[in-house]
C-alpha positions in Angstrom: -70.6 -22.7 -42.0 -67.6 -22.3 -40.4 -64.6 -20.0 -41.2 -60.9 -19.9 -39.5 -59.6 -16.5 -38.4 -56.0 -17.3 -37.6 -54.5 -18.3 -34.5 -57.7 -20.1 -32.5 -60.4 -17.6 -33.7 -63.1 -19.6 -35.0 -66.7 -18.1 -36.9 -69.7 -20.6 -36.6 -72.6 -19.8 -39.2 -75.2 -22.0 -37.2 -78.9 -21.3 -38.8 -79.1 -17.2 -38.2 -76.5 -16.8 -35.6 -72.7 -15.9 -36.0 -70.8 -17.3 -33.0 -67.5 -16.1 -32.4 -64.6 -18.5 -30.9 -61.3 -16.5 -29.5 -61.2 -13.6 -32.0 -57.6 -12.3 -32.7 -57.4 -10.7 -35.6 -54.7 -8.0 -34.6 -51.1 -8.4 -35.6 -49.1 -6.8 -33.5 -45.3 -6.7 -34.1 -43.9 -9.1 -31.4 -41.5 -5.5 -29.7 -44.6 -3.5 -29.2 -46.6 -7.2 -28.1 -44.2 -7.5 -24.8 -42.5 -4.4 -24.3 -45.5 -1.9 -25.0 -49.2 -1.8 -25.4 -51.6 -3.5 -27.6 -54.6 -2.8 -29.1 -57.5 -4.1 -31.6 -57.4 -3.6 -35.2 -60.6 -1.7 -35.9 -60.1 -1.8 -39.7 -59.1 -5.1 -39.7 -62.1 -5.9 -37.6 -64.3 -4.6 -39.5 -63.4 -6.2 -42.4 -63.0 -9.6 -41.9 -66.1 -9.5 -39.0 -68.6 -7.2 -40.1 -71.2 -9.1 -37.6 -71.9 -11.0 -34.8 -74.5 -12.1 -32.6 -72.2 -14.1 -29.6 -68.2 -14.2 -28.5 -67.0 -17.3 -26.9 -63.6 -16.8 -24.8 -61.8 -19.8 -23.7 -59.7 -17.4 -21.8 -58.1 -14.5 -20.9 -54.8 -13.6 -22.3 -54.8 -11.2 -25.0 -53.9 -13.8 -28.3 -57.9 -14.8 -26.9 -59.6 -11.7 -25.6 -58.3 -8.3 -26.3 -60.1 -8.3 -29.9 -63.5 -9.2 -28.0 -64.7 -6.0 -26.7 -63.8 -4.0 -29.7 -66.1 -6.4 -32.3 -69.2 -6.1 -29.5 -69.0 -2.9 -29.4 -69.6 -2.7 -32.8 -72.0 -5.9 -33.3 -73.8 -5.6 -30.7 -72.9 -8.9 -29.6 -72.5 -10.5 -26.1 -69.2 -12.0 -25.1 -69.4 -14.6 -22.4 -66.2 -15.5 -20.7 -64.3 -15.9 -17.0 -64.7 -13.4 -14.5 -61.4 -11.7 -15.6 -62.7 -12.1 -19.4 -65.8 -9.9 -18.1 -63.9 -7.2 -16.4 -61.1 -6.8 -19.1 -64.2 -6.1 -21.7 -66.1 -4.1 -19.6 -63.2 -2.2 -18.9 -62.2 -1.8 -22.4 -65.9 0.1 -22.5 -68.3 -3.1 -22.9 -71.7 -2.4 -20.7 -72.4 -4.8 -18.2 -76.0 -6.1 -19.8 -73.6 -7.5 -23.1 -71.2 -9.7 -21.1 -71.7 -13.4 -19.7 -69.6 -14.9 -16.5 -69.2 -18.7 -17.0 -67.8 -21.6 -15.0 -66.9 -24.9 -15.9 -70.3 -27.2 -15.8 -72.4 -24.1 -17.1 -74.9 -24.8 -20.0 -76.9 -22.1 -21.9 -78.4 -21.7 -24.9 -77.5 -18.9 -27.4 -80.5 -18.7 -30.1 -80.9 -22.5 -31.5 -77.3 -23.1 -30.1 -76.7 -25.3 -26.7 -73.4 -24.4 -25.1 -71.3 -26.6 -22.9 -68.6 -25.0 -20.7 -66.4 -27.8 -20.1 -62.4 -27.8 -17.7 -59.5 -26.8 -19.8 -55.6 -26.9 -18.7 -53.5 -23.6 -20.4 -49.4 -24.3 -20.4 -47.1 -22.4 -18.4 -45.6 -19.6 -21.3 -43.5 -17.1 -20.2 -45.0 -13.0 -20.2 -48.3 -15.2 -20.6 -49.4 -14.1 -16.6 -51.9 -16.1 -14.6 -54.0 -15.1 -11.6 -56.2 -11.4 -10.4 -56.0 -8.7 -12.8 -54.5 -4.7 -11.7 -56.9 -2.9 -9.8 -56.3 -0.3 -12.2 -56.6 -0.9 -16.2 -55.3 1.8 -18.2 -56.4 1.3 -22.2 -54.5 0.0 -24.6 -53.1 -2.7 -22.1 -49.8 -4.5 -21.9 -49.4 -8.3 -22.7 -49.3 -9.6 -18.7 -52.7 -7.2 -17.9 -54.3 -9.8 -19.5 -54.0 -12.4 -17.1 -55.7 -16.0 -16.9 -57.9 -17.1 -13.9 -59.8 -19.3 -16.1 -59.4 -21.9 -19.6 -61.9 -23.6 -21.2 -63.1 -25.7 -23.5 -66.5 -25.3 -26.0 -69.0 -28.1 -27.0 -71.7 -26.4 -29.3 -74.8 -28.0 -30.5 -77.0 -27.3 -33.3 -79.8 -29.3 -34.7 -77.9 -32.7 -34.1 -74.8 -31.5 -35.2 -71.6 -31.7 -32.4 -68.5 -29.5 -32.3 -66.1 -29.5 -29.7 -63.2 -26.7 -29.4 -60.5 -28.1 -27.3 -58.1 -25.5 -25.5 -56.5 -28.1 -23.5 -53.2 -29.1 -23.2 -54.8 -32.4 -21.4 -56.5 -34.8 -23.5 -58.9 -36.2 -21.1 -62.3 -35.7 -20.7 -63.6 -34.7 -23.7 -67.1 -35.5 -25.3 -67.7 -36.8 -28.1 -68.7 -34.6 -31.5 -69.0 -34.8 -34.9 -65.6 -32.0 -35.6 -62.8 -30.9 -33.5 -60.8 -28.2 -33.3 -57.7 -28.7 -30.8 -53.9 -27.9 -31.0 -52.0 -28.9 -33.9 -48.4 -29.9 -31.3 -48.5 -32.9 -29.3 -48.0 -36.8 -29.0 -49.4 -39.9 -30.5 -50.6 -40.7 -27.7 -52.0 -37.2 -26.8 -54.2 -37.6 -30.4 -55.0 -41.3 -29.4 -56.7 -40.7 -26.4 -58.1 -37.1 -27.4 -59.7 -39.3 -30.9 -60.8 -42.4 -29.1 -63.0 -40.2 -26.9 -64.5 -37.7 -29.0 -64.5 -39.9 -32.4 -65.0 -36.7 -34.6 -65.8 -37.0 -38.6 -63.4 -33.8 -38.7 -60.7 -32.7 -37.1 -59.2 -28.8 -37.7 -56.1 -27.7 -36.0 -55.8 -24.7 -34.1 -53.5 -22.2 -32.8 -50.7 -22.8 -34.8 -50.0 -19.7 -37.2 -47.2 -16.8 -36.3 -49.4 -14.3 -35.2 -46.8 -11.8 -35.3 -46.7 -11.9 -39.6 -49.9 -8.9 -40.8 -52.9 -10.9 -42.2 -51.8 -10.1 -45.9 -49.4 -12.8 -45.4 -50.0 -16.4 -46.0 -50.1 -18.0 -42.6 -46.9 -19.1 -41.6 -46.6 -22.0 -39.0 -45.5 -20.5 -35.2 -41.9 -21.7 -33.7 -42.6 -25.4 -31.6 -41.7 -25.9 -28.4 -38.1 -26.8 -27.7 -36.5 -30.1 -28.2 -33.4 -32.1 -28.0 -32.7 -32.5 -31.0 -30.9 -30.1 -34.3 -32.2 -27.6 -34.6 -33.1 -26.9 -31.4 -36.6 -24.9 -32.1 -38.7 -25.7 -35.3 -41.5 -24.6 -37.2 -45.1 -26.1 -35.8 -45.3 -29.0 -38.4 -49.1 -28.9 -39.9 -48.4 -32.4 -41.9 -47.1 -34.4 -38.6 -49.7 -33.0 -37.2 -51.9 -34.8 -39.5 -50.5 -38.2 -39.8 -50.9 -38.0 -36.0 -54.8 -37.8 -36.1 -54.3 -40.1 -39.1 -52.7 -42.7 -37.3 -55.5 -42.4 -34.0 -58.2 -42.8 -36.5 -57.5 -43.9 -40.6 -61.4 -43.3 -40.8 -60.9 -38.6 -39.6 -60.8 -36.8 -42.5 -58.5 -33.5 -41.4 -59.0 -30.0 -42.9 -56.1 -27.3 -42.7 -58.5 -24.2 -43.7 -57.6 -21.5 -45.9 -58.0 -18.1 -43.2 -61.2 -16.6 -43.8 -62.5 -19.4 -46.1 -65.7 -20.0 -45.3 -66.7 -23.9 -45.6 -70.3 -25.5 -45.9 -70.6 -28.3 -42.9 -72.3 -30.2 -45.7 -69.6 -30.2 -48.2 -67.2 -31.7 -45.2 
């Protein structure tokens, strides 16, 4: 079973294991995010993530990492992430035994799930910082306190099924997989390259919705990168995403999942 949690978050129910990647259900306002402090929305997390066995974090920015320690503290899940991710979660109160520092090239098992850690490239975005964490972290933190030291993609293997969570802005170096989640904004050449390597049966977009909108609202596409056209700033176009994926591989299925809707792999 697979469930989209909004943003880049996905929940995978594989056998008896619930594995979550990049959970971020807290929806702070824009002004609070950039000029104030942000804290997990415990009520929302409890409602939508009642249980969890493991959390994979692609990188330590707040919209991928912030909710992880709150979920892990309540459910007993172990958080797998970079050195910055582990330090941030421990500073938020998560015991060290519930964190696992990972690096590109690592492979490990979560029950019957094989996880491979792949290198990923993250774009420059204003306000989203890189480098070492501040020596003293006072919670709740500011956006700039969630600093990225490394970025990863993940390959999950379970009973012959291969799931690729591709978080990189570069399409090269991707392994073959049956199911692929990837960015919803890129060039035709980018999708041609990525899908040519992965050869998936199914593709799902990630990180496309406006995270400043409350979860009570229908997900709306976020703003896309500025362009030399009018209007200079638009919103992510999922139809354009689907068209590019289909052109890259006409036999590949495309699913834009409803938020929090469980989908069975057999039905896909």
